[in-house]
N, C-alpha and C positions, 0 to 999 in steps of 0.2 A: 716258254714265255720269258721275256726280258723283264727283270725286276728293276723298279725305280730306285735310284739311290736314296738312302734315308737322309733326312735333314740332320746335320750334326747336332743341332740344338735339341732335337727330340732324343737322339742317342744319349746326350749328356744328361737330359732330364731323367731318362729311364735309369741311367747308372746311379744318379743321385738318389732316386726313389728306392732303388734296390739296396743301396748302402744304408739309407734311413731305416728300411724294413729290417735289415740285418742288425743295425744298431739297437732298434727297438726290441728285437727279439733277445739280444744279449742283455739289455736292461731288465726286461721282464724276467729272464732266467736268473739274473743276479738277485733280483728282488725275491724271487721264489726261494733261492738258496739262503738269502739273509733271513727270511721268515722262518724257514726250516731250522736254521741254526739257533735262532732266538727261542723257538719252541723247544728245541732239544736242550738248550741251556736251562730253561725253566724246569724241564723234567728232571734234569740232573740235579739241580738244586733241591727240588722237592724230594728226591729220593735220598740224596746224600746228606742233607742238613740234619735230619734226625740222627743219622749215624755219626755225624760230626759232634753233635751234642753229647751222645753217649760216649764217644771217644774222649771228649773233654772231661766228662765225669770220671772215666777210668783213669785219665791222665792225672787226676788229683791224688791218686795213689802213688806213692814213691815207687819207681821202677824196681828198686831193690826188694820191695815187699814181696813180690811174686816168688822170689827165691825161697822164702820162708813159709809160704802159704801151707804147703803140705804138712810141715812139722807142727804148725799151729793147729791145724784141723785134727791131727792125730792126738795132740795134747788135750784139745777141747773134748773130743769124743771119749778119751780115756777117763776124764774127770767128771764130765757132765752128761755123757751118753750121746746117742746119735742126733738128738735134737738140741745139742749144745748151741748156744748163741754165738756162733763163730764170729759173726760180724761185730759183735760188741767187743770181743777180745782183740780182734784185728784193729778196731778203732782205738782201743786202749794202748796197744803197742805204738800205734801212730802218734797218739798224744804223748806218751812217755818218752819216746826216743826217735820217732820218725824212721824206725826200723834200722837204726845205726848201732851195730853191736858194741862199738868202742866209745859210745857216748858217756861222758862223765859230767854230772851237773855241778853247779857252783857250790853245792853243799856236800858233794861227794857221792851221790847216787850213781850207780854204775850199770852199764849194759842196756839192752833193749827193754828190760823190765824195770830199770831204774831202782834196783834194790840198794838201800843203804848198807854199808858194811855190816852193821850190827844185825840188820834184818836178814841178810844173806847168811851170816853165821848161825843165827837162830834157826833158819829154815833148813840148813844143812845138818845141824845137830838134831833137829826134829826127825829128819829122815836118815840119820846115821851115815851121813856122807863124810868122807875124809876131807881134810883141807885141800888136798890135791884135786878132789872132785867138785869142790865148791867154786864154781866158775861163773860169776855173774855176767862176765863179758863174752861168754860162750853162747852163741845164739840158741842152740838147742836147750842148754840149761836154762837160759833166761825165759824162753817161751814156755817150757814145762813149769817153771817156777811161778811165772805170772798166772797161768791158768790154775795151777795147784793152789796157790795162795788165795786166789779168788774163791775156789771151792771151799777152802778152810774157813774163810770169812762167811761165805754163803751159808754154810752149815750152822753158824752161830747167830744168824739173823732170822728172827721169827716174824716174817711178813708174808702174807698169803699171795699177794699179786707178784708174779715172777719179775715183771719189769721194775716194780718198786723195790723188790728185794735186791735186784741187781744194782739199782741206783744206790741203795744203802751199802751194798758190797763195795762198789766203787768209791764211795765216800770213805769207807773204812780202809780201803787199800791206800787211799791218798793221805788220810789224816789219822788213822789209827782206830781200831775197833773199840777200844776202851772209851775214847771220846764219844763215838757215836752211841754206844750203849748208855753212857751216862746222860747224854742229851735226850735219848729216847725215853728214859725214865722220867725226865722232867717235862716231856711234851704233854700237852693237854689230851691228845689221843694218840693212837699208834698209827695214824695215817701219815704217809710220807711227808705231806705238806706241813703237818704240825711238828713232826720230828725235825724237818729242815728249819722251821721257824725257831726251834729251840737251840739252834747252833749257837755256841758261845755261852750257854746257860750253866755249864758245868765247869770242867777244868780247862777246856779249850778257850783261848782268848778270842774275842769276837773279830779281831783284826784278821784272823785266819779263815773266817767263814766264807768270804768271797771266793777265795781259791778253792776251798773244799766243796762248796756248792756248785761252783762253776765246772769242776772236774767231771762229774757224771753228766752235767748238762751238755758239755761240748762233745763228750764221747758218744752219748746216746742219741743226740739230736742233730749234731753237725757232722761228725765223722762217720758214725755207723752207716748212714745211707750209702756212702762211697763203697762200702764193703758188702753190700747186700747180696752181691753175686757170689760171695764166698761161702755163704751158709745162712742158717736161721738168724733172724733179728729179734729184738725185743723192743716194741714200741712203747715208749713211756707217755703217759697222759700229760697234757699241759699242766 
């Protein structure tokens, strides 16, 4: 059978319609891909955002601190037992020196534990260390001395609540045990808040109270949470 020749206009129309169908199919496929990628992006953000927040919190710990973590934990366990509040001591080192072994303050305190020269000599004499072994700027010496001195203070503070007792220990580390004891005797009660309120009521001048009271506050409420992954914490009541 002989076929009739097709109208060129009909052929052109069919070609245009075919191209339109192909273009529409491409547009629909592109839209599907765009929707899929958008949903994938939402999923990635939902999964990674909490991880990013956690990383940001970890990032607040100076990177150099991780180098000394094991030594600090050993010292804490040696002096305070396996339930030692490692996070408190890590926060204290952070506050004192930001984990920098060669730090020297404007008043002459040295090393990661920021021992004054006289305090370092007293501590070394107490433990029969030679002058050669008395090394405040040695990280191992400093971390052991910081925790050891805290334990020495802790043993001389009669407060039942462990967090309040550590608060008083930190105040004594910063400003001297004698000052704290004298103020505790002047306090209306033996509660932490009342002893804090008595700051400056004995030999310590009141101008030093802001720093002395702020020291445990920053360590236990601001810095300690950053080190919660290092070991036990002590939560102080408001």
